[in-house]
N, C-alpha and C positions, 0 to 999 in steps of 0.2 A: 722182515729185513734181518740180515745177519751182519754182525760186526765182531771184531776181535780186538782184545786189548792185551798189553804186556805189563807184567809186574816186574819191575826192575828194583832189586834190593841192593843196598850198599851201606855198610857200617850201621846196621840197625835202622836204616831209613828206606823209604820207598819213593820212587820218582812219580810225581804228579805234574800235569800240565794244565794250564788255564786256557779255556776256549776263547778264541779271539772275537772281537766285535764283528757283528755281521753273521756269525755262525749261530745255528740253533743252540740254545742254552748258553749263550755268550756270558762270560764271567764265571762260569762254573768250572770246577777243577775235575779232572778225570785222569785215569791211567792212560798212557799213550794208546790211542785207539784208531782203528782204520776199518772202514766198511769194505765188504767184498764187492768186487767189480767183475762183471762177466762171469767167466768160469774159473776165477781165482780159487785156489785152495786157501785155507785159513792161514797157513804158515807163510805163503807168498804174500798175502795181503798185509800181514803183520810186518814182515821184512820190508815191504814197500813203504808202509806207513812210517816206520822208524827212520828209514833212509830219507824219505821226502820231507818229513816234518821235523826231524831232529838231526839229520845227517849222521845217524848212528848205524853201525852194522851189528847184526845179531850173530852171536856165536852158537848159542843153544836155545831151544824152545822146549818147554815141558808143559803139556796141558794140565790145568789145575781145577777147572770148573766152568760153569756156565750159569747165567741167570736170564730169565725171561721177564720182560716188562712191557707195559702198554705205552706206546708212543705212536699215535696214528693207528696203523693196522697191526702193530705188534713188532717186537724186537727181541732178538736173542743175542746176548753178548757172551762170547767165549773168551776165557781167560787163560793166559799162558805165563808161567815163570820164564823170564828172559834173562839171559846173560849177554852183555854187550862186549864187543871187541875193544871199544874205547869209551871214555866217559866225558869227552868234550863235545858239547852240543852247539849247534847253530839252529835256532828254532825258526821254522817256516810253518805258518798255519796255526800256530799257537801264540798266545799273547805273552806267556811266561812259563817257566818251569821251576820246580823246587824239589829238593830232597827233604822229605818230611818224616820226622819220627812218628810212630803210631799215635802217641798221646796228643800230638799236635794236629792230627787230621781232623779232629772235631772242630777246630777253629776255622776250617775252610768249608766253602760251599761245594761239597763233593757231590757229583751226580749220583742219584740213588742206586742205579745198578752197580756202579763202581764201589759205592759204600757197602752194598750187600756182599760183593766179592771179597773186599778187604776184611769185612767183619767175619766172613766164613774162614778166612785165613788168620783170624785173630789179630788183625791190625787195629781194630777199634775196640 
C-alpha cells in the first residue's frame, strides 16, 4: 500500500493530527496523511487529503523522503514538505491537531513511520 504525508512547518513547529476513534491506530498522532486511491498521483492524493480532512489548500509540495514499514502486507509512506495557502483548519477525519515544537514530539504517541520521517529531518 502507498500513502503520502505532508510536513507543514510554521514558526519552528510542525503540524500533527490525532487519528480519530474507529480508525486504525486510533489515538496516535501523525503528519497529515492520505492513501492513494485508484490511479491517483501522490500530489493529487495529498491535496485531496488536506482539503477533505483539514479544509486546507496546498500552495507548494516538495518531496523529502520515504519510509517502508510492515503493516499487513507492507506499506510505503512518501513525505512532502508542504506550504499551505491558509492556516485556519476545520478537521474532518481527525480527532485533533496541534502545532508542535520538535522537542515536544517525544511526549506524543507518534506513529512509527512518521517518527522515522521526522527524525530524518531532525525534528526528534
